[in-house]
C-alpha positions as CSV (number, residue, x, y, z in Angstrom):
1,L,-117.0,55.7,-28.5
2,L,-119.7,55.6,-31.0
3,L,-117.3,55.0,-33.8
4,E,-115.6,52.1,-32.0
5,R,-119.0,50.5,-31.3
6,S,-120.1,51.0,-34.9
7,R,-117.0,49.2,-36.2
8,R,-117.7,46.2,-34.1
9,E,-121.4,46.0,-35.2
10,C,-120.9,46.4,-39.0
11,P,-119.9,43.1,-40.6
12,W,-117.5,44.6,-43.1
13,R,-115.6,46.6,-40.5
14,Q,-114.4,43.4,-38.8
15,E,-110.9,42.5,-39.7
16,D,-111.7,39.0,-40.9
17,A,-114.6,40.2,-43.1
18,L,-113.3,43.5,-44.3
19,T,-114.2,42.9,-48.0
20,A,-116.2,39.7,-47.9
21,D,-119.6,41.2,-46.9
22,R,-119.4,44.5,-48.8
23,P,-121.6,44.8,-51.9
24,E,-119.6,44.7,-55.1
25,W,-120.3,48.4,-55.7
26,W,-119.1,49.7,-52.4
27,D,-115.6,50.4,-53.7
28,W,-116.7,51.9,-57.0
29,P,-115.7,55.5,-57.8
30,L,-118.1,58.0,-56.1
31,K,-120.2,60.4,-58.2
32,I,-121.6,63.1,-56.0
33,T,-124.8,64.5,-57.5
34,D,-125.5,68.2,-57.9
35,H,-128.4,67.8,-55.4
36,C,-125.9,66.3,-52.8
37,Y,-123.4,69.1,-53.4
38,R,-126.2,71.7,-52.6
39,R,-127.2,69.8,-49.5
40,M,-123.6,69.5,-48.4
41,T,-123.2,73.2,-48.6
42,L,-126.3,73.8,-46.5
43,R,-125.3,71.2,-44.0
44,R,-121.7,72.4,-43.8
45,I,-120.0,69.2,-44.7
46,S,-117.2,68.8,-47.2
47,E,-116.5,66.1,-49.7
48,T,-113.7,64.9,-47.4
49,D,-116.2,64.7,-44.5
50,L,-118.6,62.7,-46.8
51,R,-115.9,60.3,-47.8
52,A,-114.7,59.8,-44.2
53,M,-118.3,59.0,-43.2
54,L,-118.6,56.4,-45.9
55,E,-115.2,54.9,-45.0
56,D,-116.4,54.3,-41.4
57,A,-120.0,53.5,-42.1
58,S,-121.6,51.5,-39.4
59,G,-124.4,49.9,-41.5
60,L,-126.0,49.6,-44.8
61,R,-129.7,49.0,-45.6
62,P,-132.0,49.2,-48.6
63,D,-133.7,52.5,-49.1
64,Q,-137.5,52.8,-49.6
65,R,-136.8,53.8,-53.2
66,Q,-135.8,50.7,-55.2
67,G,-132.2,50.6,-56.3
68,R,-131.0,52.9,-53.5
69,W,-129.2,52.2,-50.3
70,V,-128.7,54.1,-47.0
71,A,-125.3,54.1,-45.3
72,E,-125.5,54.7,-41.6
73,C,-122.7,56.9,-40.5
74,Y,-121.3,59.2,-37.8
75,H,-119.9,62.7,-38.2
76,Q,-118.7,64.9,-35.3
77,G,-120.5,62.7,-32.8
78,A,-123.9,62.8,-34.6
79,E,-125.6,60.1,-36.6
80,W,-125.9,60.7,-40.4
81,E,-127.4,58.8,-43.3
82,V,-126.0,58.9,-46.8
83,V,-128.2,57.8,-49.6
84,L,-126.4,55.9,-52.3
85,E,-127.4,54.6,-55.8
86,P,-125.2,52.2,-57.5
87,E,-125.0,52.9,-61.3
88,L,-124.4,49.4,-62.5
89,Q,-123.7,50.2,-66.2
90,L,-121.2,52.9,-65.3
91,R,-119.8,51.0,-62.4
92,S,-120.0,54.1,-60.2
93,L,-121.7,54.9,-56.9
94,A,-123.9,58.0,-56.9
95,V,-124.2,59.8,-53.7
96,V,-127.7,61.2,-53.7
97,T,-127.8,63.1,-50.4
98,A,-126.5,63.1,-46.8
99,F,-128.4,64.3,-43.7
100,K,-128.1,64.3,-40.0
101,V,-130.6,61.9,-38.3
Protein backbone atom coordinates (compact mmCIF):
# COMPACT_ATOMS: atom_id res chain seq x y z
CA LEU A 1 0.00 0.00 0.00
CA LEU A 2 2.74 2.47 0.90
CA LEU A 3 4.68 1.59 -2.22
CA GLU A 4 1.67 2.11 -4.47
CA ARG A 5 0.92 5.47 -2.86
CA SER A 6 4.54 6.56 -3.16
CA ARG A 7 4.60 5.77 -6.87
CA ARG A 8 1.61 8.03 -7.47
CA GLU A 9 3.09 10.93 -5.48
CA CYS A 10 6.56 10.92 -7.01
CA PRO A 11 6.66 12.77 -10.36
CA TRP A 12 9.14 10.46 -12.06
CA ARG A 13 7.21 7.33 -11.07
CA GLN A 14 4.27 8.39 -13.21
CA GLU A 15 4.25 6.62 -16.55
CA ASP A 16 4.09 9.82 -18.62
CA ALA A 17 6.98 11.45 -16.75
CA LEU A 18 9.15 8.44 -16.01
CA THR A 19 12.38 10.10 -17.16
CA ALA A 20 11.41 13.73 -17.73
CA ASP A 21 11.58 14.92 -14.11
CA ARG A 22 14.53 12.89 -12.90
CA PRO A 23 17.82 14.68 -12.34
CA GLU A 24 20.38 13.88 -15.02
CA TRP A 25 22.53 12.02 -12.49
CA TRP A 26 19.76 9.69 -11.27
CA ASP A 27 20.72 6.91 -13.70
CA TRP A 28 24.49 7.27 -13.33
CA PRO A 29 26.41 4.24 -12.01
CA LEU A 30 26.23 3.89 -8.24
CA LYS A 31 29.35 4.12 -6.12
CA ILE A 32 28.63 2.87 -2.61
CA THR A 33 30.99 4.46 -0.12
CA ASP A 34 32.88 2.49 2.54
CA HIS A 35 30.87 4.36 5.17
CA CYS A 36 27.65 3.20 3.54
CA TYR A 37 28.81 -0.42 3.36
CA ARG A 38 29.58 -0.36 7.10
CA ARG A 39 26.15 1.12 7.85
CA MET A 40 24.43 -1.40 5.58
CA THR A 41 26.00 -4.23 7.56
CA LEU A 42 24.85 -2.73 10.86
CA ARG A 43 21.35 -2.06 9.50
CA ARG A 44 21.10 -5.47 7.86
CA ILE A 45 20.43 -4.36 4.31
CA SER A 46 22.15 -5.62 1.20
CA GLU A 47 23.28 -3.82 -1.92
CA THR A 48 20.30 -5.41 -3.66
CA ASP A 49 17.97 -3.94 -1.00
CA LEU A 50 19.58 -0.53 -1.46
CA ARG A 51 19.22 -0.62 -5.24
CA ALA A 52 15.58 -1.70 -4.94
CA MET A 53 14.87 1.17 -2.54
CA LEU A 54 16.35 3.66 -5.00
CA GLU A 55 14.48 2.13 -7.93
CA ASP A 56 11.18 2.73 -6.13
CA ALA A 57 12.09 5.99 -4.37
CA SER A 58 9.01 8.02 -3.46
CA GLY A 59 10.73 11.41 -3.37
CA LEU A 60 13.93 13.36 -3.66
CA ARG A 61 14.97 16.52 -1.83
CA PRO A 62 18.16 18.51 -1.28
CA ASP A 63 20.10 17.54 1.83
CA GLN A 64 21.26 20.05 4.43
CA ARG A 65 24.79 19.55 3.16
CA GLN A 66 25.31 21.31 -0.17
CA GLY A 67 25.68 18.98 -3.14
CA ARG A 68 23.89 16.08 -1.46
CA TRP A 69 20.38 14.76 -1.95
CA VAL A 70 18.06 12.58 0.11
CA ALA A 71 16.01 9.89 -1.60
CA GLU A 72 12.88 8.98 0.35
CA CYS A 73 12.34 5.24 0.14
CA TYR A 74 10.53 2.25 1.64
CA HIS A 75 11.99 -1.09 2.65
CA GLN A 76 10.08 -3.91 4.32
CA GLY A 77 7.20 -1.58 5.19
CA ALA A 78 9.39 1.07 6.82
CA GLU A 79 10.46 4.52 5.64
CA TRP A 80 14.14 4.91 4.80
CA GLU A 81 16.29 7.77 3.58
CA VAL A 82 19.28 7.29 1.30
CA VAL A 83 21.80 10.12 1.11
CA LEU A 84 23.25 10.60 -2.38
CA GLU A 85 26.04 12.76 -3.73
CA PRO A 86 26.33 13.15 -7.50
CA GLU A 87 29.98 13.17 -8.60
CA LEU A 88 29.69 15.38 -11.64
CA GLN A 89 33.21 14.97 -13.00
CA LEU A 90 33.10 11.18 -12.66
CA ARG A 91 29.46 10.94 -13.76
CA SER A 92 28.74 8.58 -10.88
CA LEU A 93 26.31 8.70 -7.98
CA ALA A 94 27.85 8.15 -4.56
CA VAL A 95 25.63 6.54 -1.96
CA VAL A 96 26.76 8.13 1.30
CA THR A 97 24.48 6.34 3.76
CA ALA A 98 21.04 4.81 4.25
CA PHE A 99 18.97 4.78 7.40
CA LYS A 100 15.49 3.98 8.67
CA VAL A 101 13.43 7.06 9.52
